[in-house]
Structure formats: C-alpha cells, structure tokens
C-alpha positions in Angstrom: 0.0 0.0 0.0 1.3 3.4 -1.0 1.5 5.5 2.2 4.2 8.2 1.5 3.7 11.7 0.2 6.6 13.9 -1.1 6.6 17.6 -1.4 9.6 19.2 -3.2 10.7 22.8 -3.5 12.2 23.8 -6.8 12.0 21.8 -10.0 15.5 21.7 -11.4 17.4 18.7 -12.7 18.3 17.4 -9.2 14.8 17.6 -7.9 13.3 16.1 -11.0 16.0 13.7 -12.0 16.8 12.4 -8.5 14.3 12.9 -5.7 11.1 12.9 -7.7 12.3 10.3 -10.1 13.4 7.9 -7.3 10.1 8.5 -5.4 8.1 7.7 -8.6 10.3 4.7 -9.4 9.9 3.3 -5.8 6.1 2.9 -6.1 5.9 3.9 -2.4 4.3 7.4 -2.9 0.6 8.1 -3.3 1.3 11.8 -4.0 4.3 13.7 -5.4 3.9 17.5 -5.1 6.2 20.2 -6.4 6.4 23.9 -5.5 7.8 25.9 -8.3 7.6 29.7 -9.0 8.3 29.5 -12.8 4.7 29.7 -14.1 5.7 28.6 -17.6 7.1 25.4 -16.3 4.1 24.9 -14.0 1.7 25.4 -16.9 3.7 23.1 -19.2 3.7 20.2 -16.8 0.1 20.7 -15.9 -0.9 20.8 -19.5 0.8 17.4 -19.9 -1.3 16.0 -17.1 1.5 16.0 -14.5 3.9 14.1 -16.8 7.5 15.2 -17.5 10.6 13.7 -19.0 14.2 13.2 -17.8 17.1 12.4 -20.1 19.6 10.1 -18.3 23.2 9.9 -19.6 24.8 6.5 -19.1 28.1 5.1 -20.5 26.3 3.7 -23.5 23.9 6.5 -24.4 21.0 8.5 -23.3 17.7 7.0 -22.0 14.6 9.2 -21.7 12.4 8.4 -18.7 8.8 9.4 -18.2 7.5 10.4 -14.8 3.8 10.7 -14.4 1.2 11.9 -12.0 2.9 14.7 -10.2 1.1 17.8 -8.9 2.8 21.1 -9.4 1.9 24.5 -7.8 3.2 28.0 -7.8 3.5 29.3 -4.2 3.1 32.9 -5.3 -0.5 32.1 -6.4 -2.8 32.0 -3.4 -4.9 28.9 -4.3 -1.7 27.0 -5.2 0.0 28.1 -1.9 -2.9 26.6 0.1 -2.5 23.4 -1.9 1.2 23.3 -1.1 0.6 23.9 2.7 -2.0 21.1 2.7 0.4 18.7 1.0 3.1 19.6 3.4 0.8 18.8 6.4 0.5 15.3 5.0 4.1 14.8 3.7 6.3 12.1 5.0 9.2 13.4 2.9 10.1 17.0 2.0 12.9 18.1 -0.3 14.4 21.5 -0.7 16.5 21.9 -3.9 17.2 25.6 -4.3 20.1 27.6 -5.7 21.3 28.5 -2.2 20.4 28.2 1.5 19.8 32.0 1.3 16.4 31.3 -0.3 15.1 29.4 2.7 13.6 32.5 4.3 13.4 34.9 1.4 10.0 36.6 0.8 6.5 36.3 2.2 5.9 32.8 0.8 9.4 31.5 1.7 10.2 27.8 1.8 10.6 28.0 5.6 7.3 29.8 6.1 5.5 27.2 4.0 7.1 24.2 5.7 6.4 25.8 9.1 2.7 26.2 8.1 2.5 22.6 7.1 4.3 21.2 10.1 2.2 23.2 12.5 -0.8 21.2 11.3 0.9 18.0 10.4 -1.1 14.8 9.9 1.9 12.7 8.9 3.2 9.9 11.2 6.7 11.4 10.7 8.4 13.7 8.3 12.0 13.9 7.0 13.3 17.0 5.3 16.1 16.4 2.7 18.2 19.6 2.0 19.9 19.5 -1.3 21.5 23.0 -1.5 25.2 21.9 -1.7 25.9 23.3 1.8 27.5 21.2 4.5 25.1 22.6 7.1 22.0 23.1 5.1 19.8 20.9 7.3 20.9 22.7 10.5 20.3 26.1 8.8 16.8 25.3 7.7 15.9 23.6 11.0 17.0 26.7 12.9 14.9 29.0 10.7 11.8 26.8 11.1 12.4 26.4 14.8 12.2 30.2 15.2 8.9 30.2 13.4 7.4 27.2 15.3 9.0 27.6 18.6 9.9 23.9 18.7 10.5 21.2 16.1 8.1 18.3 16.5 9.8 15.0 17.7 8.7 13.2 14.6 10.5 15.6 12.2 14.1 15.3 11.2 16.2 17.5 8.9 18.8 15.6 6.8 21.9 16.8 5.0 22.8 15.2 1.6 26.0 14.6 -0.4 24.9 14.6 -4.0 27.6 13.7 -6.5 25.2 13.5 -9.4 26.1 15.7 -12.4 23.3 17.4 -14.3 22.3 20.3 -16.4 19.4 22.1 -18.0 19.7 22.2 -21.8 18.0 25.4 -23.2 19.4 25.7 -26.7 16.8 24.4 -29.2 19.4 23.2 -31.7 21.3 21.4 -28.9 18.1 19.6 -27.8 17.6 18.5 -31.4 21.2 17.5 -31.9 21.3 15.4 -28.7 17.9 14.0 -29.6 16.5 14.5 -26.1 13.0 15.3 -24.9 12.0 18.6 -23.4 10.7 18.6 -19.8 7.1 18.7 -21.2 5.6 19.8 -24.6 5.4 23.5 -24.8 8.6 24.4 -23.0 12.0 24.6 -24.8 14.1 23.2 -21.9 15.4 19.7 -21.2 16.8 18.0 -18.1 19.9 16.0 -18.7 21.3 14.0 -15.7 23.8 11.2 -15.3 22.5 7.8 -14.2 24.6 7.9 -11.0 22.4 7.8 -7.9 24.7 6.8 -5.1 23.5 9.6 -2.8 24.6 9.9 0.8 22.2 11.2 3.4 22.1 11.7 7.2 20.8 8.6 8.9 17.1 8.8 9.8 16.7 8.3 13.5 12.9 8.6 13.8 11.7 5.5 15.6 9.6 3.0 13.6 9.8 5.1 10.4 11.2 4.0 7.1 11.7 6.5 4.2 9.8 5.9 1.0 12.9 6.5 -1.1 15.1 3.6 -0.3 18.1 3.9 -2.7 20.0 6.5 -0.6 22.9 5.5 1.6 22.5 6.6 5.2 25.5 7.7 7.2 25.7 8.8 10.9 28.0 11.7 10.1 28.3 13.2 6.6 31.2 15.6 7.3 34.0 13.3 6.0 31.9 12.5 2.8 31.1 16.2 2.3 34.9 16.8 2.3 35.3 14.0 -0.3 32.7 15.7 -2.5 34.4 19.2 -2.2 38.1 18.2 -2.2 37.6 15.2 -4.5 34.7 15.4 -6.9 34.3 19.2 -7.1 38.1 19.9 -7.0 38.9 17.5 -9.9 35.9 18.6 -11.9 37.1 22.3 -11.6 40.7 21.4 -12.3 39.7 19.6 -15.5 37.5 22.5 -16.5 40.3 25.1 -16.0 43.0 23.0 -17.7 40.6 22.2 -20.6 39.7 25.8 -21.0 43.3 26.8 -20.9 44.1 24.4 -23.8 41.0 25.6 -25.8 38.7 22.6 -25.3 34.9 23.3 -25.4 33.6 20.0 -24.2 34.7 18.0 -21.1 34.5 14.8 -23.2 37.4 16.1 -25.4 39.7 15.8 -22.4 39.3 12.0 -22.4 41.8 11.8 -25.3 44.3 14.3 -23.7 46.5 11.9 -21.8 48.7 14.6 -20.1 45.6 16.4 -18.7 43.9 13.2 -17.6 47.2 12.2 -15.9 47.4 15.5 -14.0 43.8 15.0 -12.8 44.4 11.3 -11.8 47.6 12.3 -9.9 45.8 15.2 -8.2 42.9 12.9 -7.3 44.8 9.9 -6.0 48.2 11.3 -4.8 47.0 14.6 -3.4 43.3 14.7 -2.6 43.1 11.0 -1.9 46.3 10.7 0.0 45.3 13.5 2.4 41.7 12.3 2.9 42.7 8.7 3.5 45.2 9.9 6.2 42.6 12.1 7.8 39.7 9.7 7.9 41.2 6.2 7.9 40.1 5.8 11.5 36.4 5.7 10.4 37.1 2.2 8.9 35.0 3.1 5.9 36.0 1.4 2.6 36.2 4.8 0.9 39.0 5.9 3.2 41.4 3.2 2.1 43.8 3.4 -0.8 41.8 0.9 -2.8 38.5 2.4 -2.0 39.5 5.9 -2.9 41.1 4.7 -6.1 37.8 3.0 -7.1 35.9 6.2 -6.4 38.4 8.3 -8.3 38.6 6.1 -11.4 34.8 5.9 -11.6 34.4 9.7 -11.4 37.1 10.4 -13.9 35.1 8.4 -16.5 31.9 10.0 -15.5 33.2 13.6 -15.8 34.2 13.1 -19.4 31.1 11.1 -20.4 30.3 12.2 -24.0 26.6 11.6 -23.4 26.5 13.9 -20.4 28.1 16.4 -22.8 29.3 18.8 -20.2 31.2 21.9 -21.2 34.5 23.3 -19.9 32.8 26.7 -19.5 30.2 25.2 -17.2 32.8 23.3 -15.2 34.9 26.5 -14.9 32.1 29.0 -14.2 32.2 31.2 -11.1 36.0 31.1 -10.7 36.0 33.9 -8.1 34.1 31.5 -5.7 35.9 28.3 -6.8 39.3 29.9 -6.3 38.5 31.0 -2.7 41.2 30.2 -0.2 39.2 27.3 1.4 37.1 26.2 -1.6 37.7 23.2 -3.9 41.1 24.1 -5.5 43.0 25.9 -2.7 41.1 24.1 0.0 42.3 20.8 -1.4 45.9 22.1 -1.6 45.7 23.3 2.0 44.4 19.9 3.1 47.2 18.1 1.2 49.9 20.3 2.8 48.4 19.7 6.3 49.0 16.0 5.8 52.5 16.3 4.3 51.5 16.0 0.6 52.8 18.5 -2.0 49.9 19.4 -4.2 51.8 20.1 -7.4 49.1 18.8 -9.7 46.3 20.8 -8.0 48.6 23.8 -8.3 48.4 23.4 -12.1 44.6 23.6 -11.8 44.9 26.7 -9.6 47.2 28.4 -12.1 44.9 27.6 -15.1 41.9 28.7 -13.0 43.5 32.1 -12.2 44.2 32.6 -15.9 40.5 31.8 -16.6 39.5 34.3 -14.0 41.9 37.1 -15.0 41.2 36.9 -18.8 37.9 38.4 -18.1 39.7 41.6 -17.1 43.2 41.3 -18.6 44.2 41.0 -22.2 47.4 39.3 -21.2 48.1 37.4 -18.0 51.7 37.4 -16.8 53.4 36.3 -13.7 53.1 39.7 -12.0 49.4 40.0 -12.6 48.8 36.4 -11.4 50.9 37.0 -8.3 49.0 40.1 -7.4 45.7 38.2 -7.7 47.0 35.5 -5.5 47.9 38.0 -2.8 44.3 39.4 -3.1 42.8 36.0 -2.7 44.8 35.2 0.5 44.8 38.8 1.9 42.2 38.1 4.5 42.8 34.4 5.1 45.0 33.4 8.0 45.9 29.9 6.8 49.4 28.8 7.8 50.2 27.4 4.3 49.3 30.5 2.3 52.8 31.5 1.4 53.5 27.9 0.1 50.2 27.9 -1.8 51.2 31.1 -3.6 54.7 29.7 -4.3 53.3 26.4 -5.7 50.8 28.2 -7.9 53.4 30.6 -9.3 55.7 27.8 -10.1 52.8 25.9 -11.8 52.0 29.0 -13.9 55.6 29.2 -15.1 55.5 25.5 -16.2 52.0 25.4 -17.8 
C-alpha cells in the first residue's frame, strides 16, 4: 500500500532527476507535489497532465524516462499556496532543492514559512526533510529558521543533509536539444533535463523510531562531514581542475579531455596522490572502505570516467564557471591544496589547476596574464585568510604557472 507523500521545493534537474524520479520509481508514494515559481514550467507540466521527461546519460547512451502523475503548484498564487501547505501537512518526505540556503527564508511565501505552516498542522506519522543545496550545514540552517517560526521542532520531524555527486544540467538551446535527440521537460517548453544515471547519494541517517523513508536507494551515514569533504576536495576539485585546464588548452567539451593523456594524468595524480592521500590519512580511523587506498582509487577512477562522459556532454565553460568562488582560499582548489599540505603532501598537480583557474579568472579583465598579474591576484585571494600554508600555496601556484 502506498503511504508516502513527497513535497519538493524547486523543479530543477536534481529535484526532477533524482528525488522525484526515485520517489516515482519506488512505487511507495501516493502523491508527489512540487512547489515551483516558474509559471511557464508549472503550466507546461500541468498541460501534460502531470507528466514530465528526464534524459539520463549512461556510459552507452541517453535514455529518456517518463515520470507521471505529479502535482505542481506556484506558491506565489494564493490557491496554489494553500494546496502546497495542505500537501506539506501530510508529507512524509520534503525536499528543498534551491540555488542556495539564502532562499530558505526569502520573501512572504518563503520555503521556511510554507514548511512551518504545514508542520504546524501535520497529519503525517513522521516527516524527514532532505536539504539539497550543496551546503555542509543546510539541514541545520533550515531547522534553525523553522524552529524560530514554530518555537519547537516536533519530535517526529528530522532534517537531513545530503551529499549529491550527481552531475546534471538544463539544456536550453533548441538546436542542442535536437542535436542530442533528447526530450524537453514537457511539450510547450524549450528546456530539457539531462542528468547522469549515477544515484549513489549519501544522506544523514534517519533516527525517527519506527519510520522508514519511502525513497530507499539513498545510503545513510551517521556523520556526513567526511563524505562532504570528499565531495568538495575530491569530486568538485577535480571537476574544476579539468574545467580550467581544458579551457586553458582551448577545449569546449569536457568529453574532449578523455583523449588528452597529459591532462587526464594530471587529474588522476591530483585525485589519488594529493586529494586521496590526504583524505585517507585524515579519515582512515572511520574504517569506511572509501577511506582506504583501494576504496578511494575505485571512487576516483569511476568519477574520472563520469566527468568526461560524452553523453552527459558537459562543457568546460560550465565546469569553470564562477571562478571567483571556486578559487576561494578554502574552496575546492586551494582548499584541497591546504588539506594536502596539512597531511604532508605536495599538491603540485592541484597547483596546475589553480594556475589555469587564475588565468581563466583574469582573462575576463586582462588581455594578457603574466606572472606579475597572477601573483597580485593570489595576494588578493589570500589577503584576509589566516591559513598557515598561504605562502607555500602562492609559491606552488606561481611555479605551476611558469610551467604550464
């Protein structure tokens, strides 16, 4: 008997291609409800009788999957808002999949306000709230905001963090949609969801007594911090490194890098000998297979294949975007280098990604990037950071720049 109800906020590729898709596939949900403020998207899915399509890129090609029977409402429309609150009051699973945690309490009909309204009149036996905003403390942030609104979080409600290593994109170019031979989200809207088939998603362990989540494919962990670091200093770091090195050499598609042996070797060495070496040293005491040399190698080799999957058709521009943030002193590139140095590992390969990333960043403002300009930018990046390895990070990056 179907007893679960899911309500999701945001209808992007992760919500549609992961949470909703897995809920639908499980057969455990009697209702799947989406809150989405893009009225065109709402209208298109409604006109298609609650049916939409996801394009899933595997190693052998792209499969299009149909998901049927969802309800979709716009929270800025009063009658829709009431429908969302009613669904939330009966939901056993809630998913927030927004651009940032900053959107939790933004506006009159904010996500936090709607969830609070639903939970205050909850009819569900229990409710878990998945947060998918790519923030290590998203669950705690959302819980704190809602607690201020409710006064107290009910005992049968738990907020869960997630580690989502699933790559995805929204394809908006009509010619690209035709060239890839993929289906749009629904008829009447010129957008398509393209996601990889990977679904090994990690979530905080649900500790609500006598409650079992309706989505059963996720892997529960008592503490996600170590795995969040693997995502940031492993997956995200190498993805950015390949994007920056690819852009530096003039590649447009990430799949083109598969045939560039020198670049792939830099990525592999950075992944295994720098990121992996440091993380295995740091977390080997957890006795998890991932934090062994063999386990991390398996993870790295699998991801290196996935990143350059021609059917996912990722671009170097997308992988390299937002370099100001990605080249922050504790973010994926320099954060990985800091971690490596902390555990006695010289991150010479990550430094090449850092140098290429700085060139990518500076070319937006400089016609020519030389050593002096790069050194000045490095000093700006680390000006307000107090990390003890900053001088060495700058030196390693300058040396890598000289040898690119």
